[in-house]
TORPA-4810 file (N, C-alpha, C, O; in nm, 3 decimals):
<nodes>
NODE_1_6.739_3.145_-7.332_6.657_3.092_-7.440_6.509_3.116_-7.408_6.469_3.115_-7.291_M
NODE_2_6.431_3.137_-7.509_6.285_3.147_-7.497_6.226_3.031_-7.575_6.266_3.004_-7.688_I
NODE_3_6.130_2.961_-7.513_6.072_2.842_-7.576_5.921_2.860_-7.592_5.862_2.956_-7.544_T
NODE_4_5.861_2.764_-7.662_5.716_2.767_-7.686_5.661_2.628_-7.660_5.722_2.528_-7.699_I
NODE_5_5.546_2.620_-7.596_5.483_2.490_-7.570_5.417_2.439_-7.699_5.395_2.515_-7.793_S
NODE_6_5.387_2.312_-7.701_5.322_2.251_-7.818_5.185_2.315_-7.845_5.151_2.342_-7.961_A
NODE_7_5.107_2.339_-7.740_4.975_2.403_-7.758_4.988_2.545_-7.812_4.910_2.586_-7.898_D
NODE_8_5.087_2.620_-7.762_5.108_2.756_-7.811_5.153_2.754_-7.957_5.111_2.839_-8.035_A
NODE_9_5.238_2.659_-7.992_5.283_2.648_-8.132_5.164_2.624_-8.224_5.153_2.688_-8.329_K
NODE_10_5.076_2.534_-8.186_4.957_2.505_-8.266_4.872_2.630_-8.283_4.825_2.659_-8.393_T
NODE_11_4.851_2.704_-8.175_4.769_2.824_-8.181_4.835_2.933_-8.266_4.767_3.002_-8.342_Q
NODE_12_4.967_2.950_-8.254_5.040_3.049_-8.334_5.028_3.015_-8.482_5.003_3.104_-8.563_V
NODE_13_5.046_2.889_-8.517_5.036_2.848_-8.657_4.895_2.873_-8.711_4.878_2.913_-8.826_E
NODE_14_4.795_2.850_-8.628_4.657_2.875_-8.668_4.635_3.024_-8.694_4.576_3.062_-8.796_K
NODE_15_4.682_3.109_-8.603_4.667_3.253_-8.618_4.742_3.305_-8.740_4.692_3.392_-8.812_L
NODE_16_4.861_3.254_-8.764_4.939_3.296_-8.880_4.870_3.255_-9.010_4.870_3.330_-9.107_M
NODE_17_4.812_3.138_-9.010_4.740_3.090_-9.128_4.617_3.176_-9.155_4.591_3.215_-9.269_S
NODE_18_4.541_3.205_-9.050_4.420_3.288_-9.064_4.453_3.428_-9.114_4.373_3.490_-9.184_E
NODE_19_4.571_3.479_-9.077_4.613_3.613_-9.119_4.688_3.611_-9.252_4.734_3.715_-9.299_A
NODE_20_4.701_3.493_-9.311_4.774_3.477_-9.438_4.916_3.531_-9.431_4.961_3.598_-9.524_N
NODE_21_4.986_3.504_-9.321_5.124_3.549_-9.305_5.219_3.448_-9.368_5.201_3.327_-9.353_L
NODE_22_5.319_3.497_-9.437_5.416_3.410_-9.503_5.514_3.353_-9.401_5.510_3.388_-9.283_S
NODE_23_5.601_3.264_-9.446_5.701_3.203_-9.360_5.809_3.302_-9.317_5.894_3.269_-9.234_N
NODE_24_5.807_3.423_-9.373_5.903_3.526_-9.334_5.870_3.585_-9.197_5.954_3.651_-9.136_D
NODE_25_5.750_3.561_-9.147_5.708_3.617_-9.020_5.752_3.529_-8.904_5.768_3.407_-8.917_Y
NODE_26_5.771_3.593_-8.791_5.811_3.524_-8.669_5.736_3.586_-8.552_5.662_3.683_-8.569_F
NODE_27_5.754_3.529_-8.435_5.690_3.579_-8.314_5.788_3.673_-8.244_5.900_3.634_-8.211_I
NODE_28_5.746_3.797_-8.223_5.827_3.891_-8.148_5.765_3.905_-8.009_5.648_3.942_-7.995_R
NODE_29_5.844_3.876_-7.907_5.799_3.892_-7.769_5.885_4.000_-7.704_6.005_4.013_-7.733_V
NODE_30_5.822_4.077_-7.617_5.896_4.184_-7.551_5.832_4.215_-7.416_5.725_4.165_-7.383_S
NODE_31_5.902_4.298_-7.341_5.855_4.344_-7.211_5.847_4.496_-7.217_5.940_4.562_-7.261_V
NODE_32_5.735_4.550_-7.172_5.716_4.695_-7.167_5.670_4.733_-7.027_5.613_4.652_-6.955_V
NODE_33_5.694_4.856_-6.991_5.650_4.905_-6.861_5.498_4.918_-6.857_5.436_4.956_-6.955_G
NODE_34_5.439_4.886_-6.741_5.296_4.902_-6.724_5.236_4.791_-6.641_5.306_4.701_-6.596_G
NODE_35_5.108_4.797_-6.622_5.038_4.697_-6.542_5.055_4.722_-6.394_5.136_4.804_-6.353_G
NODE_36_4.979_4.651_-6.316_4.980_4.675_-6.171_5.106_4.622_-6.103_5.135_4.660_-5.990_C
NODE_37_5.181_4.534_-6.170_5.305_4.484_-6.111_5.429_4.551_-6.169_5.540_4.525_-6.123_S
NODE_38_5.412_4.636_-6.270_5.525_4.714_-6.321_5.569_4.682_-6.463_5.611_4.772_-6.535_G
NODE_39_5.560_4.556_-6.505_5.603_4.515_-6.639_5.495_4.429_-6.703_5.428_4.351_-6.635_L
NODE_40_5.478_4.443_-6.833_5.382_4.360_-6.905_5.448_4.297_-7.026_5.547_4.347_-7.078_T
NODE_41_5.392_4.185_-7.068_5.440_4.113_-7.185_5.371_4.166_-7.310_5.256_4.211_-7.306_Y
NODE_42_5.443_4.159_-7.420_5.386_4.197_-7.548_5.425_4.090_-7.649_5.538_4.042_-7.649_K
NODE_43_5.331_4.054_-7.735_5.356_3.952_-7.837_5.293_3.997_-7.967_5.177_4.036_-7.970_M
NODE_44_5.371_3.993_-8.075_5.325_4.033_-8.207_5.387_3.942_-8.312_5.480_3.867_-8.284_D
NODE_45_5.333_3.949_-8.432_5.399_3.889_-8.547_5.479_3.999_-8.615_5.434_4.113_-8.624_F
NODE_46_5.597_3.966_-8.662_5.686_4.063_-8.725_5.764_3.993_-8.836_5.774_3.870_-8.838_D
NODE_47_5.819_4.071_-8.927_5.903_4.012_-9.032_6.028_4.094_-9.056_6.095_4.077_-9.158_N
NODE_48_6.061_4.184_-8.962_6.181_4.266_-8.975_6.265_4.254_-8.848_6.220_4.283_-8.738_E
NODE_49_6.390_4.210_-8.868_6.483_4.202_-8.756_6.538_4.340_-8.724_6.550_4.426_-8.811_N
NODE_50_6.572_4.359_-8.597_6.635_4.482_-8.548_6.779_4.448_-8.507_6.810_4.332_-8.480_Q
NODE_51_6.866_4.548_-8.502_7.008_4.522_-8.474_7.037_4.448_-8.343_7.129_4.367_-8.338_P
NODE_52_6.961_4.474_-8.237_6.990_4.411_-8.108_6.902_4.289_-8.079_6.894_4.245_-7.964_D
NODE_53_6.838_4.234_-8.180_6.748_4.119_-8.160_6.823_3.994_-8.116_6.935_3.967_-8.161_D
NODE_54_6.759_3.921_-8.028_6.805_3.789_-7.986_6.710_3.689_-8.050_6.589_3.701_-8.033_Q
NODE_55_6.763_3.592_-8.122_6.680_3.500_-8.200_6.689_3.358_-8.144_6.798_3.309_-8.113_E
NODE_56_6.573_3.294_-8.134_6.565_3.157_-8.084_6.471_3.079_-8.175_6.380_3.136_-8.235_F
NODE_57_6.493_2.950_-8.184_6.401_2.865_-8.259_6.364_2.747_-8.171_6.451_2.683_-8.112_E
NODE_58_6.235_2.720_-8.162_6.186_2.607_-8.083_6.066_2.546_-8.155_5.973_2.617_-8.195_D
NODE_59_6.069_2.417_-8.170_5.960_2.343_-8.235_5.930_2.398_-8.376_5.815_2.398_-8.420_K
NODE_60_6.034_2.445_-8.443_6.019_2.493_-8.579_5.970_2.636_-8.593_5.951_2.683_-8.705_G
NODE_61_5.949_2.706_-8.481_5.905_2.846_-8.486_6.017_2.937_-8.438_6.090_2.905_-8.344_L
NODE_62_6.029_3.052_-8.504_6.129_3.150_-8.465_6.067_3.248_-8.366_5.961_3.305_-8.392_K
NODE_63_6.135_3.267_-8.253_6.095_3.362_-8.151_6.206_3.465_-8.137_6.323_3.429_-8.121_L
NODE_64_6.170_3.593_-8.143_6.269_3.699_-8.137_6.231_3.799_-8.030_6.113_3.828_-8.010_I
NODE_65_6.332_3.849_-7.961_6.312_3.953_-7.862_6.429_4.051_-7.869_6.537_4.016_-7.916_T
NODE_66_6.405_4.173_-7.824_6.515_4.269_-7.818_6.601_4.237_-7.696_6.557_4.167_-7.604_D
NODE_67_6.723_4.287_-7.695_6.818_4.255_-7.589_6.768_4.296_-7.451_6.783_4.220_-7.355_L
NODE_68_6.709_4.414_-7.440_6.659_4.460_-7.310_6.551_4.367_-7.256_6.553_4.330_-7.138_K
NODE_69_6.457_4.328_-7.342_6.351_4.237_-7.299_6.405_4.100_-7.264_6.354_4.034_-7.173_S
NODE_70_6.509_4.056_-7.336_6.566_3.924_-7.310_6.616_3.911_-7.166_6.611_3.803_-7.107_F
NODE_71_6.665_4.021_-7.110_6.712_4.017_-6.972_6.601_3.976_-6.876_6.628_3.915_-6.773_L
NODE_72_6.476_4.008_-6.909_6.360_3.971_-6.828_6.300_3.836_-6.870_6.236_3.769_-6.789_Y
NODE_73_6.321_3.797_-6.997_6.254_3.680_-7.053_6.340_3.554_-7.060_6.289_3.448_-7.098_L
NODE_74_6.466_3.563_-7.026_6.556_3.447_-7.035_6.496_3.328_-6.958_6.468_3.339_-6.839_C
NODE_75_6.478_3.216_-7.026_6.422_3.096_-6.964_6.270_3.088_-6.969_6.212_2.993_-6.916_G
NODE_76_6.205_3.185_-7.031_6.059_3.191_-7.036_6.003_3.098_-7.142_6.062_3.080_-7.249_T
NODE_77_5.887_3.039_-7.112_5.814_2.958_-7.210_5.683_3.028_-7.242_5.608_3.069_-7.153_E
NODE_78_5.657_3.041_-7.372_5.527_3.091_-7.418_5.433_2.972_-7.422_5.459_2.875_-7.494_L
NODE_79_5.325_2.978_-7.347_5.230_2.866_-7.343_5.091_2.916_-7.382_5.068_3.036_-7.395_S
NODE_80_5.001_2.821_-7.401_4.863_2.854_-7.435_4.772_2.769_-7.348_4.792_2.648_-7.336_F
NODE_81_4.673_2.833_-7.288_4.582_2.764_-7.197_4.439_2.770_-7.249_4.395_2.872_-7.303_S
NODE_82_4.369_2.662_-7.232_4.227_2.657_-7.262_4.147_2.632_-7.132_4.035_2.583_-7.136_R
NODE_83_4.206_2.667_-7.020_4.150_2.635_-6.891_4.035_2.723_-6.847_3.996_2.816_-6.916_G
NODE_84_3.983_2.691_-6.730_3.871_2.765_-6.672_3.908_2.908_-6.636_3.822_2.995_-6.630_L
NODE_85_4.037_2.932_-6.612_4.079_3.066_-6.575_4.101_3.156_-6.697_4.154_3.266_-6.684_D
NODE_86_4.063_3.110_-6.813_4.072_3.191_-6.933_4.157_3.129_-7.040_4.260_3.067_-7.012_G
NODE_87_4.114_3.145_-7.161_4.188_3.093_-7.275_4.281_3.201_-7.327_4.242_3.318_-7.336_Q
NODE_88_4.402_3.163_-7.361_4.494_3.259_-7.419_4.639_3.223_-7.396_4.671_3.123_-7.332_G
NODE_89_4.725_3.307_-7.449_4.869_3.289_-7.433_4.912_3.334_-7.295_4.860_3.431_-7.240_F
NODE_90_5.008_3.262_-7.239_5.062_3.294_-7.108_5.214_3.280_-7.115_5.266_3.197_-7.188_H
NODE_91_5.282_3.362_-7.038_5.427_3.354_-7.028_5.462_3.287_-6.896_5.425_3.336_-6.789_F
NODE_92_5.533_3.177_-6.903_5.579_3.107_-6.783_5.723_3.155_-6.762_5.816_3.104_-6.825_V
NODE_93_5.738_3.252_-6.674_5.865_3.323_-6.659_5.928_3.291_-6.524_5.875_3.331_-6.420_N
NODE_94_6.041_3.219_-6.523_6.106_3.186_-6.396_6.169_3.307_-6.327_6.205_3.299_-6.210_P
NODE_95_6.181_3.418_-6.398_6.242_3.538_-6.341_6.143_3.625_-6.266_6.183_3.713_-6.189_N
NODE_96_6.014_3.602_-6.286_5.911_3.684_-6.221_5.902_3.649_-6.074_5.883_3.532_-6.038_A
NODE_97_5.917_3.749_-5.989_5.905_3.726_-5.845_5.766_3.758_-5.794_5.727_3.718_-5.684_V
NODE_98_5.690_3.834_-5.876_5.553_3.870_-5.838_5.472_3.891_-5.966_5.521_3.949_-6.063_R
NODE_99_5.349_3.843_-5.965_5.258_3.868_-6.077_5.129_3.925_-6.021_5.096_3.906_-5.904_T
NODE_100_5.056_3.994_-6.107_4.927_4.049_-6.062_4.822_3.938_-6.065_4.845_3.830_-6.120_C
NODE_101_4.708_3.964_-6.008_4.601_3.865_-6.001_4.551_3.820_-6.137_4.512_3.704_-6.153_G
NODE_102_4.550_3.909_-6.234_4.501_3.871_-6.367_4.608_3.806_-6.453_4.578_3.755_-6.560_C
NODE_103_4.734_3.808_-6.408_4.842_3.744_-6.482_4.894_3.825_-6.598_4.974_3.773_-6.677_G
NODE_104_4.852_3.950_-6.611_4.893_4.033_-6.725_5.024_4.106_-6.701_5.089_4.148_-6.797_E
NODE_105_5.065_4.122_-6.575_5.189_4.193_-6.549_5.270_4.120_-6.443_5.220_4.031_-6.374_S
NODE_106_5.399_4.160_-6.433_5.489_4.092_-6.342_5.597_4.188_-6.294_5.610_4.299_-6.344_F
NODE_107_5.674_4.143_-6.196_5.789_4.219_-6.146_5.904_4.121_-6.127_5.884_4.002_-6.104_A
NODE_108_6.026_4.173_-6.138_6.146_4.090_-6.117_6.227_4.145_-6.003_6.332_4.089_-5.970_V
</nodes>
């Protein structure tokens, strides 16, 4: 399962409202190759399901990932930080064994 924190939910709803996105849109999260640790997270708004999508709902928001990415993201929480180390979305991934210093990439 992939979950979302309350702060991240609030921020996602704000961004969707500012972009005038309808309720047909959802959060698509995925993992792509790159970064100094080997893998990076990707997050977009989407409104089209793909055949191998894994769908989750948490706190009233739909989160979707492809099957390959789900293998890396299982148990991950999408969070949002307003801290001194930078404001933005963060993935709290229990599967990551190493992350880079900037937190943008990870390895399993």
